[in-house]
C-alpha positions as CSV (number, residue, x, y, z in Angstrom):
1,M,108.1,162.2,42.5
2,E,108.4,159.2,40.2
3,L,107.9,161.5,37.2
4,I,110.6,163.9,38.4
5,E,113.0,160.9,38.8
6,N,112.3,159.6,35.3
7,I,112.7,163.0,33.7
8,I,116.1,163.6,35.5
9,K,117.3,160.0,34.6
10,H,116.4,160.6,30.9
11,Y,117.4,164.3,30.4
12,G,119.9,164.9,33.2
13,Y,121.1,168.4,34.0
14,I,119.1,170.2,31.2
15,A,115.9,168.8,32.9
16,I,117.0,170.1,36.2
17,F,117.8,173.5,34.8
18,L,114.5,173.8,32.9
19,M,112.2,172.4,35.7
20,L,113.8,174.9,38.2
21,T,113.5,177.8,35.8
22,L,109.8,177.1,35.0
23,G,109.0,176.2,38.6
24,I,110.4,179.5,39.9
25,V,108.5,181.4,37.4
26,G,105.3,179.8,38.7
27,L,104.5,176.5,37.0
28,P,103.4,173.9,39.6
29,I,106.7,172.0,39.9
30,P,107.6,170.9,43.4
31,D,111.0,172.7,43.6
32,E,112.0,171.4,47.1
33,V,111.2,167.8,46.1
34,L,113.1,168.3,42.9
35,M,116.2,169.5,44.8
36,T,116.1,166.7,47.3
37,V,115.8,164.1,44.4
38,V,118.8,165.8,42.7
39,G,120.7,165.5,46.0
40,Y,119.8,161.8,46.2
41,F,121.0,161.3,42.6
42,T,124.3,162.9,43.6
43,Q,124.6,160.3,46.4
44,I,124.1,157.3,44.2
45,G,126.4,158.6,41.6
46,T,123.9,159.4,38.8
47,L,124.7,163.2,39.1
48,N,127.8,165.1,40.1
49,Y,127.2,167.0,43.4
50,E,129.0,170.2,42.5
51,L,127.7,170.4,38.9
52,A,124.2,169.7,40.2
53,I,124.5,172.7,42.6
54,V,125.8,175.0,39.8
55,I,123.1,173.9,37.3
56,S,120.3,174.2,39.9
57,F,121.7,177.7,40.9
58,A,121.6,178.8,37.3
59,G,118.1,177.5,36.7
60,A,116.8,179.2,39.9
61,L,118.6,182.4,39.1
62,L,117.1,182.5,35.5
63,G,113.6,181.8,36.9
64,M,114.0,184.6,39.4
65,M,115.2,187.0,36.7
66,I,112.3,186.2,34.4
67,S,109.9,186.7,37.3
68,Y,111.4,190.0,38.1
69,F,111.1,191.3,34.5
70,I,107.5,190.0,34.2
71,G,106.7,191.9,37.4
72,R,108.5,195.0,36.2
73,K,106.9,195.1,32.8
74,A,103.4,193.7,33.3
75,G,102.9,193.5,37.1
76,R,101.5,197.0,38.0
77,P,99.2,197.2,34.9
78,F,98.0,193.7,35.6
79,I,97.3,194.4,39.3
80,D,95.6,197.7,38.4
81,K,93.3,195.9,36.1
82,Y,92.6,192.6,37.9
83,G,93.8,193.2,41.5
84,K,90.4,194.1,42.8
85,W,89.2,190.6,42.0
86,V,91.6,189.0,44.4
87,G,91.7,191.7,47.1
88,L,94.7,193.7,45.9
89,R,93.3,197.2,46.1
90,E,95.5,200.3,45.9
91,K,95.8,200.7,49.7
92,R,97.1,197.1,50.1
93,I,99.5,197.5,47.1
94,M,101.0,200.6,48.7
95,K,101.6,198.7,51.9
96,V,103.3,195.9,50.0
97,E,105.5,198.5,48.1
98,T,106.5,200.2,51.4
99,W,107.3,196.8,52.9
100,M,109.3,195.7,49.8
101,K,111.3,198.9,49.8
102,K,112.2,198.4,53.5
103,Y,112.6,194.6,53.8
104,G,112.5,193.4,50.1
105,P,116.1,192.3,49.7
106,Y,116.1,190.2,52.9
107,S,112.6,188.8,52.0
108,I,114.0,187.4,48.8
109,I,116.5,185.3,50.7
110,L,114.0,184.2,53.4
111,G,111.3,183.7,50.8
112,Y,113.3,181.1,49.0
113,F,112.6,178.7,51.9
114,I,108.8,179.3,51.9
115,P,107.0,177.6,49.0
116,G,104.9,180.2,47.1
117,V,106.6,183.2,48.8
118,R,109.7,182.8,46.7
119,H,107.6,183.4,43.6
120,V,105.7,186.4,44.9
121,T,108.8,188.2,46.2
122,C,110.3,188.2,42.8
123,Y,107.3,189.6,41.0
124,F,106.9,192.3,43.7
125,S,110.6,193.1,43.4
126,G,110.0,193.8,39.8
127,I,106.7,195.7,40.4
128,T,108.4,197.9,43.0
129,R,111.4,198.4,40.6
130,M,114.0,197.2,43.1
131,N,117.5,198.2,42.1
132,M,118.8,195.6,39.7
133,K,122.2,195.2,41.4
134,T,120.6,194.8,44.8
135,Y,118.1,192.3,43.3
136,I,120.8,190.2,41.6
137,F,123.0,190.1,44.7
138,F,120.2,189.0,47.1
139,V,118.6,186.6,44.5
140,G,122.1,185.1,44.0
141,V,122.7,184.6,47.7
142,G,119.2,183.1,48.2
143,A,119.4,180.8,45.2
144,F,122.8,179.5,46.1
145,L,121.8,178.8,49.8
146,W,118.5,177.2,48.7
147,C,120.1,174.9,46.1
148,F,123.0,174.0,48.3
149,I,120.8,173.2,51.4
150,F,118.1,171.2,49.6
151,I,120.6,169.2,47.4
152,T,122.7,168.5,50.5
153,I,119.6,167.3,52.4
154,G,118.8,165.0,49.5
155,R,122.3,163.8,49.4
156,F,122.5,162.9,53.1
157,A,118.9,161.5,53.1
158,G,120.0,159.1,50.5
159,V,122.4,157.4,52.9
160,I,119.9,157.0,55.8
161,P,118.8,153.4,56.0
162,L,115.0,153.1,56.0
């Protein structure tokens, strides 16, 4: 957490944008911690609350789009080649594809709030070739809600006396 604080203090909004983008794609960046720290910094006046939400939303959205395109271009060939090593056989992939076609858009929104799931839903949205307009709409709604809620939690947690 200290490292995240120092990076944000030194590089500001660009650090938030890049860390969120890379964290959503799959690098081990604690996104929820990052968002609550950003919220805390809005409380103490280091960052602007509204701008922090917009920058965070943009970073999350870009990360989700990158994940979608990776899934769309490389996902199925990668799973076909290496999936058997992690238990992703054709029968299981077919179940996932059926599930994504039925519940995929809503799983994107809910998946935002479950660490790890948010990453997988984006890749599988690309693998199953979810309609781009549908994907962008649901990713946008999920990203905004997620950023708004976690930044607001961090903002209000910053005023709670410990």
